[in-house]
C-alpha positions in Angstrom: -3.9 -51.9 121.3 -6.5 -51.5 118.4 -8.7 -48.8 117.2 -12.4 -49.4 116.0 -13.5 -48.2 112.8 -16.9 -46.6 112.2 -18.5 -50.0 111.2 -17.4 -51.5 114.4 -14.5 -53.7 112.9 -11.1 -53.5 114.6 -8.4 -51.8 112.4 -4.7 -51.4 112.9 -3.4 -48.1 114.2 -1.7 -46.0 111.4 1.5 -45.6 113.6 1.7 -49.4 113.7 1.4 -49.8 110.1 4.0 -47.3 109.7 6.5 -49.1 111.8 5.9 -52.3 110.2 6.4 -50.8 106.6 9.5 -48.9 107.6 11.1 -52.0 109.0 10.1 -54.3 106.2 11.4 -51.9 103.7 14.8 -53.2 104.8 16.6 -49.8 104.0 20.2 -49.9 103.0 22.9 -48.1 105.1 22.6 -45.2 103.0 18.7 -45.1 103.1 18.9 -45.2 106.9 21.4 -42.3 107.0 19.2 -40.3 104.9 16.3 -41.0 107.0 18.1 -39.7 110.0 19.9 -36.7 108.2 16.6 -35.4 106.5 14.6 -36.0 109.8 16.4 -34.6 112.9 13.6 -35.6 115.2 13.0 -38.9 113.5 14.4 -41.1 116.3 12.4 -39.0 118.9 9.1 -39.5 116.9 9.9 -43.3 116.6 10.3 -43.5 120.2 7.0 -41.9 120.8 5.2 -44.1 118.3 6.7 -47.2 120.1 5.3 -46.0 123.5 1.9 -46.2 122.1 2.2 -49.1 119.8 1.2 -52.8 120.0 3.8 -55.4 121.1 4.3 -56.1 117.4 5.0 -52.6 116.3 7.2 -52.0 119.3 9.3 -55.0 118.2 9.5 -53.5 114.6 10.5 -50.3 116.2 13.4 -51.8 118.4 14.8 -53.6 115.2 14.5 -50.3 113.2 16.2 -48.2 116.2 19.0 -50.8 116.4 19.7 -50.2 112.6 19.4 -46.6 112.7 21.8 -46.4 115.7 24.4 -48.5 113.6 24.6 -45.7 111.0 24.1 -42.6 113.2 27.1 -40.2 113.4 28.7 -39.4 116.9 26.9 -36.1 117.5 23.5 -38.0 116.8 24.5 -40.7 119.4 25.7 -38.2 122.0 22.3 -36.3 121.8 20.0 -39.2 122.2 17.0 -38.3 124.4 16.5 -40.2 127.8 13.1 -41.3 126.5 14.7 -43.4 124.0 16.4 -45.3 126.9 13.2 -45.5 128.8 11.5 -47.2 126.0 14.4 -49.5 125.3 14.5 -50.7 128.8 10.7 -51.1 128.9 10.8 -53.2 125.8 13.5 -55.3 127.6 11.2 -55.7 130.8 8.2 -56.6 128.6 10.0 -59.3 126.8 8.2 -58.7 123.8 10.2 -61.2 121.7 13.7 -62.6 121.7 14.5 -60.6 118.5 13.3 -57.4 119.9 15.3 -57.9 123.3 18.3 -59.0 121.3 18.1 -55.7 119.2 17.6 -53.5 122.3 20.8 -55.1 123.8 22.7 -54.6 120.7 21.5 -51.0 120.5 22.6 -50.4 124.0 26.0 -51.8 123.3 26.4 -49.4 120.5 25.1 -46.3 122.2 26.3 -46.5 125.7 30.0 -45.7 125.1 28.9 -42.2 123.7 28.4 -39.2 126.0 26.3 -39.7 129.0 24.4 -42.5 127.5 25.3 -45.1 130.0 24.1 -42.7 132.8 20.8 -42.3 130.8 20.4 -46.0 130.5 21.1 -46.4 134.2 18.6 -43.6 135.0 16.0 -45.4 132.9 16.2 -48.5 135.3 18.5 -50.7 133.1 20.7 -52.1 135.7 17.8 -54.1 137.8 16.2 -55.2 134.5 19.5 -56.5 133.2 20.1 -58.4 136.4 16.7 -59.9 136.3 17.1 -61.0 132.8 20.5 -62.5 133.6 19.0 -64.4 136.5 16.5 -66.1 134.0 18.8 -66.4 131.0 20.6 -69.6 130.0 21.1 -68.8 126.3 24.9 -68.2 125.7 24.5 -65.1 123.4 21.9 -63.5 125.5 24.1 -63.7 128.7 27.1 -62.4 126.7 25.1 -59.4 125.6 23.4 -58.6 129.0 26.8 -58.8 130.7 28.4 -56.5 128.1 25.6 -53.9 128.7 26.0 -54.3 132.5 29.7 -53.7 132.3 29.1 -50.5 130.3 26.8 -49.4 133.0 29.1 -50.3 135.7 31.5 -47.9 134.1 29.6 -45.1 136.1 29.0 -44.6 139.8 25.3 -44.7 139.1 25.5 -48.0 137.5 27.7 -49.7 140.2 25.4 -48.3 142.9 22.3 -49.9 141.2 24.2 -53.2 140.9 25.0 -53.2 144.6 21.5 -52.2 145.3 20.1 -55.2 143.8 19.8 -58.3 146.1 21.1 -60.5 143.3 23.5 -58.3 141.7 26.8 -59.5 142.8 25.6 -63.1 143.1 24.3 -63.5 139.5 27.3 -61.8 138.0 29.7 -64.0 139.9 27.6 -67.0 139.0 27.9 -66.6 135.3 31.8 -66.7 135.6 33.0 -70.0 134.1 29.5 -71.2 133.2 28.6 -69.6 130.0 31.8 -68.6 127.9 35.0 -67.0 127.8 33.5 -63.6 126.8 30.8 -63.8 129.7 33.5 -64.6 132.1 35.5 -61.7 131.0 32.5 -59.3 131.2 31.7 -60.6 134.7 35.1 -60.3 136.0 35.5 -56.9 134.7 32.3 -55.9 136.4 33.6 -57.3 139.7 36.9 -55.3 139.2 35.0 -52.0 138.9 33.0 -52.7 141.9 36.5 -53.7 143.7 38.2 -50.5 142.7 35.5 -48.1 143.3 33.0 -49.5 145.8 34.9 -51.4 148.3 33.3 -50.6 151.4 33.7 -53.1 154.3 30.2 -54.3 153.9 30.6 -54.8 150.1 33.8 -56.7 150.7 32.2 -58.8 153.3 29.3 -59.6 150.9 31.5 -60.5 148.2 33.2 -63.0 150.7 29.7 -64.4 151.9 28.4 -64.8 148.3 31.2 -67.0 147.3 32.5 -64.2 144.8 36.0 -64.3 146.2 36.1 -68.2 146.0 35.0 -68.0 142.5 37.8 -65.5 141.7 40.3 -67.9 143.4 38.7 -70.7 141.3 39.5 -68.8 138.1 43.1 -69.0 138.9 43.1 -72.8 139.2 41.2 -73.5 135.9 41.8 -73.3 132.1 40.7 -69.9 130.9 42.0 -66.9 129.1 45.1 -65.1 130.6 43.0 -61.8 130.6 40.4 -63.4 133.0 43.0 -64.6 135.3 45.0 -61.3 135.3 41.7 -59.4 136.2 40.7 -62.0 138.7 44.2 -61.6 140.4 43.9 -57.9 140.4 40.7 -58.0 142.3 42.1 -60.6 144.8 45.2 -58.5 145.3 43.4 -55.4 146.0 41.7 -56.6 148.9 44.0 -59.4 150.2 44.2 -57.9 153.6 40.4 -58.3 154.1 40.0 -61.7 152.3 43.1 -63.8 152.2 42.9 -65.5 155.6 38.9 -65.7 155.6 37.3 -69.0 156.6 34.7 -68.2 154.0 37.2 -69.4 151.3 37.6 -73.2 151.1 41.0 -74.4 151.7 41.5 -76.0 148.2 40.8 -72.5 146.8 42.7 -70.5 149.2 45.8 -72.2 148.1 45.6 -70.4 144.8 45.2 -66.8 146.4 47.8 -64.5 144.7 50.8 -63.5 146.9 
């Protein structure tokens, strides 16, 4: 996205230069707070700049937004506009750069606990994008961050509905258990616990059986992993023992570890 000058030579858009300069200034925490405090609509303007920017300037914008959200006060976090989440999710979808994606994931981790931000992130299309990223992600830290954000989004009914509405939602979350790290496993099991508590329709329970989710939870009880993960896996299995315990979908060697 470049503009042509009068002599026909391509020139960088002024807004792109602004984002690059702002990021490269590497403002201190006090400087970032001052930027937010003196310009109440700065985040909104920054979001608008990013929507029209080049890939490079959008990446700078993502890094700058992450830094700003780390110093924002609670009222500023609660008052974030839906458009910020739309642009953040779009950056994840466009896969501009690893650093930009990581910045957006960290931004979402920082802001989703506040107010209705997790709902805003879900409404911006966050859940299916995160699931698609998780399907293609093999890097440990990226998987951990994606699952952390996904768990936050599944803390609301809208997020859980989107997870279940994605053909690969339950399967990819279950697949990451015991394959990435203790952190990733804990986040994934917590997502399954939320689904089991609040979305346990007969069809969902049957899907969890057929996809091997229940078998994976039984496996968790047999292997060496943290007590927290085992406790949550046990809770899920106990919640629906009547529907699952005697199912032929669970291999015999795993069925033996089904909690009483």
